C-alpha positions in Angstrom: 113.3 152.3 154.8 115.1 155.4 153.7 115.0 158.9 152.4 115.3 160.0 148.8 115.9 163.6 147.9 114.7 164.3 144.4 116.7 167.0 142.7 115.4 168.7 139.5 116.3 171.7 137.5 114.0 174.6 136.8 115.6 175.0 133.4 113.6 172.0 132.1 109.9 172.0 131.8 108.2 170.6 135.0 107.3 167.0 134.6 110.2 166.1 132.2 111.8 163.6 134.6 113.8 160.5 134.1 112.2 157.1 134.2 114.0 156.3 137.5 112.6 159.5 139.0 109.0 158.6 138.1 109.5 155.1 139.4 110.8 156.4 142.7 107.9 158.8 143.0 105.3 156.1 142.4 106.9 153.5 144.7 107.6 155.8 147.7 105.6 155.4 150.8 105.3 159.2 151.1 106.1 162.0 148.7 106.5 165.4 150.3 106.7 168.6 148.4 106.9 172.3 149.3 103.7 174.2 148.5 104.0 176.1 145.2 106.7 173.8 143.8 106.6 173.7 139.9 106.3 169.9 140.0 103.2 169.9 142.2 100.7 170.0 139.2 102.6 167.4 137.1 102.7 165.0 140.1 98.9 165.3 140.5 98.4 164.9 136.8 100.3 161.6 137.0 98.1 160.3 139.8 100.6 160.9 142.6 99.2 162.5 145.6 102.0 164.3 147.5 101.9 165.7 151.0 102.2 169.4 150.7 104.2 171.2 153.4 104.9 174.9 153.9 108.6 174.4 154.7 110.8 171.3 155.0 111.7 170.0 158.5 114.9 167.9 158.4 114.2 166.2 161.8 110.7 165.2 160.6 111.9 163.9 157.3 114.6 161.8 159.0 112.2 160.4 161.6 109.5 159.6 159.1 112.0 157.9 156.8 112.9 155.4 159.6 109.5 153.9 159.4 108.7 154.1 155.6 110.3 155.1 152.3 110.0 158.9 152.0 110.8 161.0 149.0 111.3 164.7 149.4 111.0 166.8 146.2 113.8 169.4 146.6 113.4 173.0 145.5 114.6 173.8 142.0 117.6 175.7 143.6 118.7 172.5 145.3 117.8 172.8 149.0 121.4 172.5 150.0 121.0 173.8 153.6 118.3 171.1 154.1 120.6 168.4 152.7 123.5 169.5 155.0 121.2 169.4 158.0 120.0 165.9 157.1 123.6 164.8 156.8 124.3 166.0 160.3 121.3 164.2 161.7 122.3 160.8 160.2 126.0 160.8 161.1 125.6 159.1 164.4 122.3 157.3 163.6 122.7 156.0 160.0 119.9 156.1 157.5 119.8 155.3 153.8 119.8 158.6 152.1 119.9 159.0 148.4 120.1 162.1 146.2 118.3 161.2 142.9 118.6 163.6 140.0 115.3 163.6 138.1 116.4 166.1 135.4 119.6 167.7 134.2 120.5 170.9 132.5 121.2 170.7 128.8 124.1 172.6 127.3 123.2 176.3 127.1 120.6 176.0 129.9 122.1 178.9 131.8 121.2 181.2 128.9 117.6 180.8 130.2 118.8 182.3 133.5 120.3 185.3 131.6 117.0 185.9 129.8 115.1 185.8 133.1 117.6 188.1 134.8 117.5 190.7 132.0 113.7 190.7 132.0 113.8 191.4 135.7 116.4 194.1 135.4 114.4 195.8 132.6 111.3 195.9 134.8 112.9 196.7 138.2 116.1 198.6 137.7 115.7 202.4 137.0 119.0 202.5 135.0 118.3 199.4 132.9 114.7 200.5 132.3 115.7 203.8 130.6 118.3 202.3 128.2 117.8 202.2 124.4 119.6 200.7 121.5 121.4 204.0 121.0 122.5 204.4 124.6 123.7 200.8 124.7 125.9 200.9 121.6 129.0 202.4 123.4 128.9 199.5 125.9 128.7 196.9 123.2 131.8 198.4 121.5 133.6 198.7 124.8 132.9 195.1 125.8 134.0 193.8 122.4 137.3 195.7 122.6 137.8 194.2 126.1 137.4 190.7 124.6 140.0 191.6 122.0 142.4 193.0 124.6 142.0 189.9 126.7 142.8 187.6 123.8 145.8 189.6 122.6 147.2 189.9 126.1 146.9 186.1 126.5 144.8 186.5 129.6 142.5 183.6 128.6 141.4 183.1 132.2 139.5 186.4 132.0 138.0 185.6 128.6 135.0 183.9 130.1 134.0 187.0 132.0 134.5 189.3 129.0 132.5 187.1 126.7 129.8 187.2 129.3 129.7 191.0 129.2 129.3 190.8 125.4 126.5 188.2 125.7 124.8 190.4 128.2 124.7 193.2 125.6 123.0 190.9 123.1 120.4 189.9 125.8 119.9 193.6 126.7 119.3 194.7 123.1 116.9 191.8 122.6 114.8 192.7 125.7 114.6 196.3 124.5 113.5 195.2 121.1 110.9 192.8 122.5 109.0 195.8 124.0 108.2 197.3 120.7 104.7 196.8 119.3 105.4 197.1 115.5 107.1 194.8 112.9 110.6 195.8 114.1 110.1 194.0 117.4 112.0 190.8 118.0 113.0 188.6 120.9 116.3 186.8 121.8 114.7 183.6 120.4 114.4 185.5 117.1 118.1 186.5 117.3 119.2 182.9 118.0 116.9 181.5 115.4 118.2 183.8 112.7 121.9 183.0 113.3 121.0 179.2 113.5 119.3 179.5 110.1 122.2 181.4 108.7 124.8 178.9 110.0 122.9 175.9 108.6 122.3 177.7 105.3 126.0 178.6 104.9 127.3 175.1 105.9 125.7 172.8 103.3 128.7 170.5 103.6 127.7 169.9 107.2 123.9 170.1 107.2 123.3 169.2 103.5 124.6 166.9 100.8 127.4 169.1 99.6 130.9 167.6 99.6 134.0 169.8 100.0 137.7 169.0 99.7 138.9 171.3 102.4 138.7 174.7 104.1 139.4 176.7 100.9 136.4 175.2 99.2 134.3 175.9 102.3 135.3 179.6 102.0 134.5 179.6 98.3 131.0 178.1 99.0 130.5 180.6 101.8 131.1 183.5 99.5 128.8 182.2 96.8 126.0 181.7 99.3 126.5 185.2 100.7 126.4 186.6 97.2 123.2 184.8 96.5 121.7 186.2 99.7 122.8 189.7 98.9 121.3 189.4 95.4 118.0 188.2 96.8 117.9 191.0 99.3 119.1 193.9 97.1 118.6 192.8 93.6 120.6 194.6 90.9 122.0 197.0 93.6 123.6 194.1 95.5 127.4 194.6 96.2 130.0 192.4 97.8 130.7 195.5 100.0 127.2 195.4 101.4 127.4 195.0 105.2 130.8 196.5 105.6 130.4 198.9 108.6 131.9 202.2 107.6 132.0 203.4 111.2 134.7 200.9 112.2 138.3 202.0 112.9 139.9 203.1 109.7 142.6 200.5 109.5 140.2 197.6 109.9 137.8 199.3 107.4 140.5 199.5 104.8 141.5 195.9 105.4 137.9 194.6 105.2 137.2 196.6 102.0 140.4 195.2 100.4 139.5 191.6 101.5 136.1 191.9 99.9 137.5 193.4 96.7 140.1 190.6 96.5 137.5 187.9 96.8 135.8 189.4 93.7 139.2 189.5 91.9 138.7 193.3 91.5 141.4 194.9 89.4 144.4 196.2 91.4 144.3 199.6 89.7 141.1 200.5 91.5 143.4 201.4 94.4 145.4 203.9 92.2 144.8 207.6 92.3 143.0 207.7 95.6 144.7 210.9 96.9 143.1 214.3 96.4 144.7 216.4 93.7 146.5 219.6 94.5 143.4 221.6 93.5 141.3 219.7 96.1 139.4 217.5 93.6 139.9 213.8 93.9 141.6 212.0 91.0 139.4 209.4 89.4 140.6 205.9 89.6 141.5 204.3 86.2 138.4 203.3 84.5 136.2 205.2 86.9 133.5 207.7 85.9 133.4 211.3 86.8 132.5 212.1 90.3 133.9 209.0 91.9 136.2 209.4 94.9 134.9 212.8 95.8 135.8 212.1 99.5 139.3 210.8 98.8 142.0 211.4 101.3 145.5 212.8 101.3 148.7 211.3 100.2 149.2 210.1 103.8 145.9 208.3 103.6 147.0 206.6 100.4 150.3 205.5 102.1 148.3 204.0 105.0 146.0 202.3 102.6 149.0 200.7 100.8 150.4 199.6 104.1 147.2 197.8 104.8 147.5 196.1 101.4 151.1 195.1 102.2 150.0 193.7 105.5 147.3 191.6 103.8 149.9 190.2 101.3 152.1 189.2 104.2 149.2 187.6 106.1 149.3 190.2 108.8 146.4 192.0 110.5 147.3 195.7 110.4 145.1 196.6 113.3 146.7 194.0 115.5 150.2 195.0 114.4 149.6 198.7 115.2 148.2 197.7 118.6 151.2 195.5 119.3 153.6 198.4 118.6 151.4 200.7 120.6 151.6 198.4 123.6 155.4 198.4 123.3 155.3 202.3 123.2 153.0 202.3 126.2 155.4 200.1 128.2 158.3 202.3 127.3 156.5 205.5 128.4 155.5 203.9 131.7 159.1 202.8 132.3 160.3 206.3 131.5 157.7 207.7 134.0 159.0 205.5 136.7 162.7 206.5 136.0 162.0 210.2 135.8 158.7 211.1 137.6 157.2 214.4 136.7 155.1 216.7 138.8 
C-alpha cells in the first residue's frame, strides 16, 4: 500500500507521459484527480477512470493509501502545499509516499510561459494594451544598452535579468504584430522560425555537407551566403551595405560601414575627400560621379572617421573605447563632486 503523487508539467501537451507514469496510472488501486485537470481527458481516452474531486484532502489521501495503492495527479503547478501537508501527516505514522515525475520541461520550455504572460498583459493591462511598435522602440533600445552596460561593467550576475528584459521586448512586438489582419501580421513562432531557418542556411558546415578549415572560412562562407540572399531579395540593386541601420550611434555606424566595405575589398581612396569644401559643396571622392557625398560632414567628421578606421586596424571597437574613457571621466567628476560639493 502507498501513495504516489504524479507530477507533470503544463508546458508539455497533456497525455505525453513517461512509460513509468502510464504504468503507475494503470496499476493504481485508485487514481484521484482534481476536476478540470488537463490530464482528465487523456486519462479517460486511455481507459483509466479516475475519481474526480473538487479539492485534494491530505488526510483522506493518506488514510485511503493505507488500505490500497492511491495515485494523486498533482496540479500542473506542483501542489507543493498538499505535499508538505502529507509529509507532516506521515512523519509519526510512516507510509510509502513517492513523487513520480510523469513529464519534464524541455530546454526553452519557460518561453511558453512568456508567450502566455504577454498575451494576458496585452488583453488585461491598460498600458500594455495601448502600446505599438513605435512606442515600444525606445524601450528596446534602452534594454539593449543596459545589456551592453552590464557586460562592459563585468556585472555578469545581472546579465540574466537584462537579457530577460530584451526578450520581453521581442515577445511584446510579436504579440502586437499578431493582432494585425493583413499580410504584415506574424507571431513569435514566425520570428523564431525565421531565425532558425537563417541560422541553418548560414551554417552549411554544421547542418549541411560543407567542410571548413576554421573560423575564417566560416566567416567567408557567411558573407557569400548573405550576398546571395541580398541578390535574391534586391536583384541588381543589392548592396553589401543593405541592412546597415543609419540611425545607430555615429561611431558604430562608421565602424559598420567600414567593416562592410573592407569585406568587399573596396578601394581605400573611397574614404578620401569626405569633408565639405569651403564653399559648402562636398568634394567628390576619387572616381566618384557628380552629386555623390552631398551630405558630407566637416573636417572634424573626417578626423573622427579616420579614428574609427585606425581603431579597426588595431582591432579595437571605437564605441567601447569611447565609453571606457567616458566612464573614467564620469568617475573623476564624481570624485571631484565629493571633494568640493557645490550648491
